[in-house]
GUVO-579633 format. One record per residue (C-alpha): residue in three letters; x, y, z. Coordinates in steps of 0.001 Angstrom, whole numbers, padded with zeros to 6 digits. Layout:
BEGIN
- ALA, X, Y, Z;
...
REM end
This chain:
BEGIN
- UNK, 004659, -015209, -025368;
- UNK, 002592, -016400, -022421;
- UNK, 001613, -013963, -019700;
- UNK, 001994, -014288, -015957;
- UNK, 000345, -017117, -014035;
- UNK, -001694, -016143, -010989;
- UNK, -002622, -018332, -008030;
- UNK, -004990, -017295, -005244;
- UNK, -004811, -018181, -001561;
- UNK, -005866, -017046, 001904;
- UNK, -003527, -014396, 003389;
- UNK, -002274, -015625, 006786;
- UNK, 000823, -013439, 007157;
- UNK, 000962, -010056, 005466;
- UNK, 003642, -008547, 003279;
- UNK, 005130, -008766, -000204;
- UNK, 008073, -010961, -001211;
- UNK, 009806, -011769, -004482;
- UNK, 012143, -014507, -005675;
- UNK, 012349, -017826, -007534;
- UNK, 009683, -020496, -007136;
- UNK, 011007, -023307, -004903;
- UNK, 008902, -026487, -004906;
- UNK, 009701, -027980, -001506;
- UNK, 007895, -031324, -001724;
- UNK, 009879, -034490, -002430;
- UNK, 010104, -035258, -006146;
- UNK, 009081, -038808, -006976;
- UNK, 011469, -040907, -009003;
- UNK, 010552, -043627, -011480;
- UNK, 009835, -046069, -008666;
- UNK, 009483, -045499, -004954;
- UNK, 011678, -047840, -002908;
- UNK, 009843, -050198, -000566;
- UNK, 011510, -049746, 002832;
- UNK, 011421, -052400, 005488;
- UNK, 010148, -052135, 009049;
- UNK, 013581, -051205, 010386;
- UNK, 013919, -048352, 007872;
- UNK, 010472, -046989, 008692;
- UNK, 011205, -046963, 012426;
- UNK, 014548, -045290, 011736;
- UNK, 012904, -042603, 009586;
- UNK, 010410, -041724, 012339;
- UNK, 013263, -041617, 014865;
- UNK, 015368, -039384, 012617;
- UNK, 012540, -036894, 012116;
- UNK, 011995, -036807, 015882;
- UNK, 015737, -036327, 016471;
- UNK, 016065, -033544, 013889;
- UNK, 013127, -031604, 015313;
- UNK, 014257, -032049, 018888;
- UNK, 017694, -030725, 017940;
- UNK, 016174, -027771, 016080;
- UNK, 013941, -026971, 019080;
- UNK, 017000, -027018, 021357;
- UNK, 018888, -024613, 019064;
- UNK, 015910, -022267, 018976;
- UNK, 015662, -022228, 022777;
- UNK, 019361, -021391, 023010;
- UNK, 018669, -018358, 020798;
- UNK, 015717, -017300, 022961;
- UNK, 013127, -018243, 020305;
- UNK, 010851, -020107, 022705;
- UNK, 007664, -019746, 020656;
- UNK, 009261, -021342, 017601;
- UNK, 010939, -023991, 019773;
- UNK, 007639, -025041, 021323;
- UNK, 006002, -025458, 017926;
- UNK, 008874, -027522, 016503;
- UNK, 008948, -029667, 019662;
- UNK, 005331, -030706, 019029;
- UNK, 006461, -032220, 015712;
- UNK, 009208, -034140, 017515;
- UNK, 006679, -035595, 019951;
- UNK, 004351, -036646, 017132;
- UNK, 007195, -038376, 015263;
- UNK, 008126, -040356, 018395;
- UNK, 004529, -041214, 019326;
- UNK, 003729, -044959, 019151;
- UNK, 000151, -043967, 018289;
- UNK, 001467, -042994, 014841;
- UNK, 004431, -045348, 014428;
- UNK, 002749, -048599, 015542;
- UNK, -000205, -048502, 013091;
- UNK, 002235, -047942, 010234;
- UNK, 004289, -050967, 011268;
- UNK, 001157, -053100, 011707;
- UNK, -000011, -052142, 008218;
- UNK, 003370, -053174, 006795;
- UNK, 003123, -056542, 008501;
- UNK, -000289, -056950, 006877;
- UNK, 001273, -056434, 003439;
- UNK, 001100, -052670, 002812;
- UNK, 004202, -051006, 001384;
- UNK, 006252, -048893, 003807;
- UNK, 005558, -045461, 002321;
- UNK, 001861, -046179, 001815;
- UNK, 001657, -047511, 005389;
- UNK, 003142, -044295, 006821;
- UNK, 000797, -042144, 004764;
- UNK, -002284, -044223, 005652;
- UNK, -001493, -044278, 009381;
- UNK, -000970, -040523, 009417;
- UNK, -004132, -039828, 007456;
- UNK, -006208, -042042, 009763;
- UNK, -004938, -040166, 012822;
- UNK, -005331, -036782, 011102;
- UNK, -008970, -037519, 010224;
- UNK, -009737, -038304, 013874;
- UNK, -008050, -035095, 015041;
- UNK, -009740, -032960, 012379;
- UNK, -013135, -034175, 013596;
- UNK, -012570, -033052, 017194;
- UNK, -014960, -030295, 018340;
- UNK, -012108, -028216, 019781;
- UNK, -010846, -026228, 016754;
- UNK, -007357, -025787, 018206;
- UNK, -006921, -029533, 018707;
- UNK, -008375, -030143, 015243;
- UNK, -005511, -028048, 013844;
- UNK, -003079, -030760, 014985;
- UNK, -004224, -032845, 012016;
- UNK, -001939, -030691, 009904;
- UNK, 001007, -031350, 012249;
- UNK, 000528, -035113, 011865;
- UNK, 000450, -034850, 008075;
- UNK, 003595, -032678, 008108;
- UNK, 005487, -035234, 010196;
- UNK, 004395, -038035, 007856;
- UNK, 005589, -036016, 004857;
- UNK, 008993, -035566, 006512;
- UNK, 009203, -039326, 007243;
- UNK, 008336, -040152, 003619;
- UNK, 011015, -037731, 002416;
- UNK, 013560, -039631, 004517;
- UNK, 012381, -042953, 003122;
- UNK, 012676, -041632, -000425;
- UNK, 016187, -040495, 000253;
- UNK, 015327, -036878, 001010;
- UNK, 014724, -036381, -002700;
- UNK, 013970, -032681, -002243;
- UNK, 015812, -030224, -004463;
- UNK, 018037, -027765, -002600;
- UNK, 016718, -024205, -002299;
- UNK, 017947, -021605, -004789;
- UNK, 021033, -019590, -003950;
- UNK, 019164, -016277, -003979;
- UNK, 015761, -015321, -002645;
- UNK, 012880, -017716, -003202;
- UNK, 009192, -018394, -002548;
- UNK, 008556, -021781, -000913;
- UNK, 005597, -023708, -002372;
- UNK, 004405, -026926, -000703;
- UNK, 001270, -028982, -000353;
- UNK, 001529, -028323, 003384;
- UNK, 004197, -025928, 004592;
- UNK, 005927, -027223, 007687;
- UNK, 006821, -024697, 010438;
- UNK, 010256, -026315, 010614;
- UNK, 010718, -025393, 006926;
- UNK, 010180, -021717, 007664;
- UNK, 012536, -021640, 010636;
- UNK, 015281, -023503, 008766;
- UNK, 014961, -021660, 005450;
- UNK, 014508, -018192, 007000;
- UNK, 018247, -018185, 007641;
- UNK, 018758, -018465, 003875;
- UNK, 016869, -016618, 001182;
- UNK, 013258, -017419, 002069;
- UNK, 011104, -014476, 000954;
- UNK, 007649, -015997, 001468;
- UNK, 005633, -019226, 001472;
- UNK, 002531, -020711, -000160;
- UNK, 000703, -023725, 001261;
- UNK, -002198, -025622, -000311;
- UNK, -003270, -026895, 003121;
- UNK, -003620, -025093, 006447;
- UNK, -005161, -021861, 007619;
- UNK, -004597, -018775, 009718;
- UNK, -004333, -020748, 012973;
- UNK, -001824, -023324, 011702;
- UNK, 001564, -023433, 013361;
- UNK, 003207, -022542, 010048;
- UNK, 001084, -019383, 009844;
- UNK, 001965, -018452, 013432;
- UNK, 005677, -018881, 012700;
- UNK, 005387, -016897, 009450;
- UNK, 003777, -013978, 011270;
- UNK, 006437, -014107, 013975;
- UNK, 009193, -014039, 011360;
- UNK, 007441, -011345, 009324;
- UNK, 007302, -013602, 006252;
- UNK, 004484, -013161, 003710;
- UNK, 002422, -016371, 003463;
- UNK, -000702, -017745, 001791;
- UNK, -002555, -020870, 002944;
- UNK, -005474, -022726, 001380;
- UNK, -003976, -021982, -002050;
- UNK, -005222, -023508, -005294;
- UNK, -003736, -027000, -005753;
- UNK, -002607, -026020, -009253;
- UNK, 000137, -023932, -007625;
- UNK, 002032, -027195, -007052;
- UNK, 002608, -027304, -010813;
- UNK, 004146, -023828, -010892;
- UNK, 007396, -023632, -012817;
- UNK, 010304, -024168, -010429;
- UNK, 013059, -021596, -010782;
- UNK, 010840, -018993, -012416;
- UNK, 010589, -015533, -010879;
- UNK, 007494, -014756, -008821;
- UNK, 005926, -012092, -006600;
- UNK, 004008, -013139, -003504;
- UNK, 001547, -010416, -002571;
- UNK, 000089, -011780, 000662;
- UNK, -001860, -008564, 001214;
- UNK, -003810, -009253, -002005;
- UNK, -003842, -013041, -001508;
- UNK, -002008, -013740, -004759;
- UNK, 001131, -015417, -006115;
- UNK, 002193, -014115, -009538;
- UNK, 004623, -016331, -011471;
- UNK, 006530, -014781, -014400;
- UNK, 005204, -011280, -013666;
- UNK, 005349, -008558, -016285;
- UNK, 008574, -006511, -016084;
- UNK, 006673, -003423, -014957;
- UNK, 005108, -005436, -012111;
- UNK, 008400, -006645, -010722;
- UNK, 009826, -004763, -007744;
- UNK, 013474, -003829, -007544;
- UNK, 015565, -005959, -005181;
- UNK, 013685, -009079, -004146;
- UNK, 013212, -008189, -000498;
- UNK, 010122, -009397, 001378;
- UNK, 008072, -006669, 003033;
- UNK, 007802, -007378, 006720;
- UNK, 004896, -006101, 008805;
- UNK, 005580, -002405, 009367;
- UNK, 007617, -002019, 006171;
- UNK, 006414, 000032, 003252;
- UNK, 005379, -001312, -000093;
- UNK, 007797, -000386, -002892;
- UNK, 007729, 003349, -003457;
- UNK, 005842, 004204, -000256;
- UNK, 006988, 005687, 003022;
- UNK, 007267, 003094, 005750;
- UNK, 004455, 003066, 008306;
- UNK, 005639, 005075, 011276;
- UNK, 007889, 007121, 008989;
- UNK, 007260, 010468, 007378;
- UNK, 007556, 010849, 003606;
- UNK, 010868, 012621, 004228;
- UNK, 012275, 009400, 005683;
- UNK, 012528, 010752, 009226;
- UNK, 011183, 008407, 011917;
- UNK, 007665, 009316, 013021;
- UNK, 006370, 009327, 016583;
- UNK, 006431, 005964, 018274;
- UNK, 009641, 004548, 016827;
- UNK, 011708, 005663, 019817;
- UNK, 010753, 004386, 023320;
- UNK, 009155, 007638, 024380;
- UNK, 005640, 008663, 025221;
- UNK, 003304, 008106, 022297;
- UNK, 000405, 010500, 021698;
- UNK, -002593, 010514, 019405;
- UNK, -003246, 013283, 016890;
- UNK, -005227, 015199, 019520;
- UNK, -002610, 014760, 022242;
- UNK, -003931, 011766, 024218;
- UNK, -001081, 009677, 025737;
- UNK, -001109, 005993, 024765;
- UNK, 001130, 003199, 026024;
- UNK, 002178, 000735, 023320;
- UNK, 003676, -002566, 024469;
- UNK, 004159, -005938, 022779;
- UNK, 003082, -009583, 023008;
- UNK, 005991, -012033, 023236;
- UNK, 006988, -015579, 024089;
- UNK, 010746, -015318, 023568;
- UNK, 013743, -013061, 023992;
- UNK, 014015, -012633, 020216;
- UNK, 010484, -011223, 019995;
- UNK, 011158, -008980, 022984;
- UNK, 014241, -007498, 021335;
- UNK, 012259, -006963, 018125;
- UNK, 009423, -005202, 019952;
- UNK, 011736, -002936, 021966;
- UNK, 013731, -002022, 018861;
- UNK, 010464, -000986, 017209;
- UNK, 009609, 001404, 020049;
- UNK, 007539, -000726, 022440;
- UNK, 007548, 000588, 026019;
- UNK, 007713, -002955, 027381;
- UNK, 005798, -006231, 027298;
- UNK, 002040, -006305, 027772;
- UNK, 001640, -010069, 027408;
- UNK, 004340, -012656, 028040;
- UNK, 002983, -016071, 027059;
- UNK, 004679, -018538, 029406;
- UNK, 003166, -021832, 028202;
- UNK, 004677, -021921, 024705;
- UNK, 008036, -023252, 025902;
- UNK, 006335, -026117, 027747;
- UNK, 003841, -027484, 025209;
- UNK, 005997, -030591, 024888;
- UNK, 006629, -031017, 028628;
- UNK, 006038, -034362, 030337;
- UNK, 005089, -032804, 033706;
- UNK, 004339, -029445, 035314;
- UNK, 007369, -027135, 034933;
- UNK, 009516, -026727, 038031;
- UNK, 010550, -023372, 039460;
- UNK, 013977, -023853, 037868;
- UNK, 012427, -024590, 034459;
- UNK, 010336, -021423, 034697;
- UNK, 013406, -019405, 035638;
- UNK, 015312, -020743, 032622;
- UNK, 012480, -019636, 030359;
- UNK, 011726, -016266, 031969;
- UNK, 015174, -014911, 032793;
- UNK, 016374, -014246, 029192;
- UNK, 013144, -012348, 028463;
- UNK, 012642, -010382, 031669;
- UNK, 016358, -009575, 031754;
- UNK, 015736, -007321, 028731;
- UNK, 013000, -005363, 030535;
- UNK, 014776, -003685, 033439;
- UNK, 012655, -000739, 034561;
- UNK, 010026, -001460, 031895;
- UNK, 006485, -002875, 032113;
- UNK, 006449, -006686, 032096;
- UNK, 003043, -008392, 032252;
- UNK, 003586, -012130, 032723;
- UNK, 000623, -014402, 032034;
- UNK, 000271, -017603, 034033;
- UNK, 000395, -020922, 032206;
- UNK, -002533, -021293, 029817;
- UNK, -002462, -024968, 028825;
- UNK, -005586, -024972, 026670;
- UNK, -006650, -025328, 023048;
- UNK, -003649, -026395, 020956;
- UNK, -001232, -025630, 023815;
- UNK, -002026, -028700, 025926;
- UNK, 001144, -030680, 026805;
- UNK, 001232, -034488, 026722;
- UNK, 000854, -034945, 030487;
- UNK, -002600, -033285, 030397;
- UNK, -003887, -035288, 027449;
- UNK, -006326, -036673, 026517;
- UNK, -008807, -036159, 029356;
- UNK, -009095, -034038, 032454;
- UNK, -009068, -030319, 033243;
- UNK, -007064, -027841, 031203;
- UNK, -006141, -024166, 031376;
- UNK, -006544, -022277, 034647;
- UNK, -008550, -025110, 036238;
- UNK, -005658, -027523, 035729;
- UNK, -003101, -025019, 037040;
- UNK, -005055, -024270, 040207;
- UNK, -005684, -027967, 040828;
- UNK, -002078, -029136, 040474;
- UNK, -000246, -029140, 043849;
- UNK, 002686, -026723, 043790;
- UNK, 002384, -025813, 040088;
- UNK, 001072, -022277, 040627;
- UNK, 003458, -021614, 043528;
- UNK, 006496, -022731, 041478;
- UNK, 005587, -020394, 038642;
- UNK, 004860, -017414, 040887;
- UNK, 008205, -017731, 042698;
- UNK, 010024, -017880, 039360;
- UNK, 008116, -014854, 038051;
- UNK, 008981, -012818, 041148;
- UNK, 012669, -013759, 040985;
- UNK, 013151, -013288, 037243;
- UNK, 011109, -010078, 037130;
- UNK, 012572, -008372, 040201;
- UNK, 014107, -005539, 038164;
- UNK, 011035, -004880, 036011;
- UNK, 007713, -003109, 036518;
- UNK, 006190, -006510, 037027;
- UNK, 002534, -007564, 036835;
- UNK, 000911, -011005, 036828;
- UNK, -001951, -011845, 034467;
- UNK, -004479, -014671, 034994;
- UNK, -005896, -016245, 031792;
- UNK, -009470, -017288, 031001;
- UNK, -010930, -016152, 034322;
- UNK, -014578, -017049, 034909;
- UNK, -015058, -016556, 038670;
- UNK, -014009, -014330, 041563;
- UNK, -012900, -017450, 043470;
- UNK, -010186, -018038, 040864;
- UNK, -008922, -014489, 041342;
- UNK, -008894, -014897, 045137;
- UNK, -006894, -018143, 044947;
- UNK, -004221, -016607, 042731;
- UNK, -004011, -013409, 044786;
- UNK, -003513, -015398, 048014;
- UNK, -000797, -017528, 046404;
- UNK, 000921, -014432, 045005;
- UNK, 000874, -012680, 048367;
- UNK, 002335, -015751, 050064;
- UNK, 005118, -016154, 047490;
- UNK, 006023, -012463, 047738;
- UNK, 006068, -012593, 051558;
- UNK, 008403, -015605, 051497;
- UNK, 010810, -013590, 049345;
- UNK, 010453, -010422, 051394;
- UNK, 008997, -008524, 048452;
- UNK, 005841, -006565, 047754;
- UNK, 003371, -008480, 045596;
- UNK, 003103, -007077, 042055;
- UNK, -000155, -005990, 040474;
- UNK, -002567, -008784, 039580;
- UNK, -004825, -008591, 036527;
- UNK, -007130, -010860, 034580;
- UNK, -007612, -011644, 030930;
- UNK, -011124, -010671, 029873;
- UNK, -011764, -013086, 027026;
- UNK, -014937, -014860, 028169;
- UNK, -018196, -013076, 027312;
- UNK, -019754, -013658, 030736;
- UNK, -016686, -012201, 032462;
- UNK, -016770, -009152, 030200;
- UNK, -020471, -008603, 030922;
- UNK, -019774, -008834, 034679;
- UNK, -016677, -006594, 034549;
- UNK, -018150, -004342, 037232;
- UNK, -018098, -007257, 039689;
- UNK, -014521, -008254, 038848;
- UNK, -013030, -004739, 038840;
- UNK, -012805, -004290, 042660;
- UNK, -010945, -007614, 042937;
- UNK, -008156, -006885, 040440;
- UNK, -005584, -004221, 039587;
- UNK, -006111, -004229, 035826;
- UNK, -008019, -005779, 032923;
- UNK, -006406, -007123, 029759;
- UNK, -008959, -007765, 027013;
- UNK, -008281, -010743, 024746;
- UNK, -010238, -009872, 021603;
- UNK, -009498, -013124, 019726;
- UNK, -011372, -015452, 022063;
- UNK, -013945, -012827, 023021;
- UNK, -014982, -012171, 019412;
- UNK, -014968, -015891, 018620;
- UNK, -017365, -016658, 021464;
- UNK, -019669, -013680, 020982;
- UNK, -020031, -014163, 017216;
- UNK, -020058, -017961, 017258;
- UNK, -017199, -018035, 014746;
- UNK, -014717, -020893, 014825;
- UNK, -011368, -019361, 015761;
- UNK, -009617, -021954, 013555;
- UNK, -011614, -020871, 010499;
- UNK, -009040, -019454, 008047;
- UNK, -011486, -016630, 007217;
- UNK, -011524, -015420, 010829;
- UNK, -009941, -011975, 011084;
- UNK, -009132, -009538, 013895;
- UNK, -011439, -007026, 012197;
- UNK, -014419, -009069, 013403;
- UNK, -013897, -007421, 016799;
- UNK, -015490, -004322, 015223;
- UNK, -018854, -006104, 015400;
- UNK, -021176, -003982, 017598;
- UNK, -021819, -006863, 019996;
- UNK, -018111, -007284, 020670;
- UNK, -017562, -003529, 020911;
- UNK, -020377, -003281, 023436;
- UNK, -018630, -005773, 025726;
- UNK, -015280, -004015, 025320;
- UNK, -017046, -000764, 026229;
- UNK, -018515, -002441, 029323;
- UNK, -015054, -003546, 030459;
- UNK, -013491, -000120, 029781;
- UNK, -016307, 001640, 031653;
- UNK, -016002, -000672, 034672;
- UNK, -012243, -000041, 034778;
- UNK, -012732, 003714, 034559;
- UNK, -015367, 003767, 037308;
- UNK, -013217, 001642, 039628;
- UNK, -009955, 003427, 038857;
- UNK, -008077, 000409, 037505;
- UNK, -006141, 000101, 034254;
- UNK, -007396, -001583, 031091;
- UNK, -005525, -002747, 028004;
- UNK, -006217, -004765, 024870;
- UNK, -003748, -007518, 024005;
- UNK, -005678, -009330, 021254;
- UNK, -004886, -009108, 017530;
- UNK, -007607, -006476, 017088;
- UNK, -005273, -003923, 018685;
- UNK, -003170, -004117, 015497;
- UNK, -006161, -003944, 013129;
- UNK, -006716, -000516, 011517;
- UNK, -010500, -000931, 011464;
- UNK, -010695, -001703, 015192;
- UNK, -007840, 000348, 016665;
- UNK, -009594, 003768, 016490;
- UNK, -012729, 002270, 018045;
- UNK, -010683, 000896, 020961;
- UNK, -009182, 004332, 021525;
- UNK, -012640, 005831, 021192;
- UNK, -013918, 003513, 023935;
- UNK, -011231, 004805, 026285;
- UNK, -008534, 002123, 025988;
- UNK, -005111, 003754, 026382;
- UNK, -002795, 000728, 026601;
- UNK, -002390, -001568, 023604;
- UNK, -000251, -004700, 023344;
- UNK, 000486, -006013, 019849;
- UNK, 002735, -008497, 018082;
- UNK, 006372, -007427, 018242;
- UNK, 006700, -007014, 014476;
- UNK, 003640, -004738, 014363;
- UNK, 004799, -002093, 016860;
- UNK, 006043, 000561, 014364;
- UNK, 002919, 000234, 012205;
- UNK, 000521, 000504, 015150;
- UNK, 002465, 003469, 016554;
- UNK, 001916, 005311, 013272;
- UNK, -001821, 004554, 013332;
- UNK, -002110, 005769, 016918;
- UNK, -000300, 009000, 016101;
- UNK, -002757, 009621, 013247;
- UNK, -005923, 008967, 015295;
- UNK, -008149, 011711, 016695;
- UNK, -009650, 010125, 019809;
- UNK, -012531, 012604, 019963;
- UNK, -013649, 011643, 016471;
- UNK, -013069, 007970, 017327;
- UNK, -015192, 008310, 020464;
- UNK, -018037, 009821, 018423;
- UNK, -017808, 006941, 015950;
- UNK, -017875, 004307, 018695;
- UNK, -020785, 006047, 020437;
- UNK, -022783, 006203, 017215;
- UNK, -022234, 002500, 016556;
- UNK, -023334, 001454, 020030;
- UNK, -026263, 003905, 020073;
- UNK, -027517, 002515, 016768;
- UNK, -027385, -000971, 018253;
- UNK, -029397, 000081, 021303;
- UNK, -032000, 001827, 019184;
- UNK, -032309, -001075, 016767;
- UNK, -032783, -003567, 019572;
- UNK, -031060, -006863, 020245;
- UNK, -032659, -008791, 017394;
- UNK, -031762, -006191, 014804;
- UNK, -028269, -005871, 016303;
- UNK, -027710, -009580, 015935;
- UNK, -028896, -009433, 012338;
- UNK, -026621, -006484, 011583;
- UNK, -023774, -008205, 013361;
- UNK, -024246, -011403, 011396;
- UNK, -024266, -009416, 008161;
- UNK, -021078, -007571, 009183;
- UNK, -019374, -010837, 010038;
- UNK, -020467, -012405, 006760;
- UNK, -019209, -009405, 004789;
- UNK, -015859, -009313, 006589;
- UNK, -015259, -013058, 006274;
- UNK, -015952, -013027, 002532;
- UNK, -013926, -009909, 001862;
REM end
C-alpha cells in the first residue's frame, strides 16, 4: 500500500483545510477544436461579461475589495491590446486556442519585466483571463467541484475561482503560479482560506477525488494522508481559529472568550490599554472585524472599488462606496484613507504614463474635493479621521488640510482629524518635522520595510516579520518618539501589526493603536493580552542599543543576515 503524497508550496494565506482534491484546470479531450475568429471574440466577451456580473454582485453584497479585483479581469478580457493580437495571429494561420495563449503570454512577459513589482504582478491576471477564454473555447471542459469539501488545485488559481467556489465547499487552494502579492492570495486571506502558491508542478498530477489535508502553515499539501493524520470534520481553519485539539486564539482552554473578543477596552498583561481596530475595504470586512472585537476601523482603503474606473470618481460614486461601510461605524473610530492609485491599484484612466498616487489626486481638478465631501457626509455619525497616503512633503499635508477645512466649512461642520501614512523612509526619518503639521501618524510597515531593506514587495518570500529588522524598528521608534514628544497619536496599520514576532516590539516602542486585517482581530487581541509591555520595551531597547553600538555598517550586515534568514525560513 502506497503512503501519502506530499507537495510543497509557499504559504500565502494561513490555516488548515481538508477535503477532496479538485483539479480545476480544463481537461483536454482527444482533439482540441479549432475555433474561428467569431468564436474567439465571443469567448473574450463572455469572460468579460461573467466577471463584470460577478463584480456587480460582490458590490451589492458590500464586498468592494473582491469586486475591484474581479473587475480588473473583466477589463483585461475586453482590452483590444489582448484580443487584437490573438485575432491577427489567427489570420496569419495560427489556431484559435494557440493564438489566445500566445497573445496572452506575449503581453504577460512584457508586464512581468516591468520594474514596478505591483504592475509586474498583472502578468498573472492576463494569464488567468486567457485560461478562462480557452476553457470557453474548449466547451468549459472543467469537471464540476465535489459535493462536499474540497481543495482546489490549478496551474494558476484565479481570484474569481475563490470567490465563486467559497460559497460551496472550498476548503483551500493550491496554485503552481503566483505569490503572496497575487490577487488570488489577497482574496484567499480576505476569505480566511488556506492557500499555497509557487507549488511544485507535480501537484497538477495529484489524484482527483482523493482525500487531502492542506496545511498552509507548514507549506504542505498531503494527499491520501495516514488515518491518524486526518482531522475530524473537514473544516478549514480560518485565521484566528485553533488547530484541531487546541484552544482558539483569544479563547481560554476552558472555552470561555478571552479578553479582546468583545468590543471593550483591551489591555496588555501588565495593564496597558491598547486600541485594536481593523483594515477594511468593504462592508463585509467591517462586519467581520467588528464581530471579532475590533473597536472600529483604522484603515479604510477607498481606491479598491475604483481600480477599474474610467475617470476620477464623483462625489456620488464615493458616497455609494463609503455609506455601507461607515454606516456600520456609528460612534466608532473610522479612519478613511484618501485614494491611493499606485502600484497595482492604478485605474485605466491613469495608465500608462503620468503621475500616480497622491500626486495624481492633488493634481486632478475637483477630485480631492469630491472625495472629501463624500467622506464628511458618509462619516458624519462616526469618530471620523482622514488619512493621507504616501506623504513625502509638508506641502502635500498643507494642501489636503486646506481642502478639508474648506469642505467642512461648506457643510457647516468641524473638520475631522487629519493624519498621514508614514511608509516612506525619508518621511519616517523626518517624523519630528511632520508631527506639528498633523493630528496622527499611521505607520505602513509593508512599504516601509520594503524600501528600507531593498526587498521587492512582490517577492513571494517577503513576510511581515521582516519589519523586525533593526533598521526598520529604528525608524518606527523615531516616528513613535516624535508623536509622543508632540502629543499626537500613532498607530501601525501594516501587516506587521498582526505578526507575533513584531507585535511585542511595536508595543515596546510605545505604539498603543494597532490596525489589522479583519479576520486577524481575535488572534491579535489574544497576543496583546499576553504581552508584558515592560519586557517588550526592554527587548526593543536592547535591539536598538546593539545596533547603535555595532555601528551602521555592522547593523546593515546584521540586518541583511536577518532578512536572509527570515526569507529562507
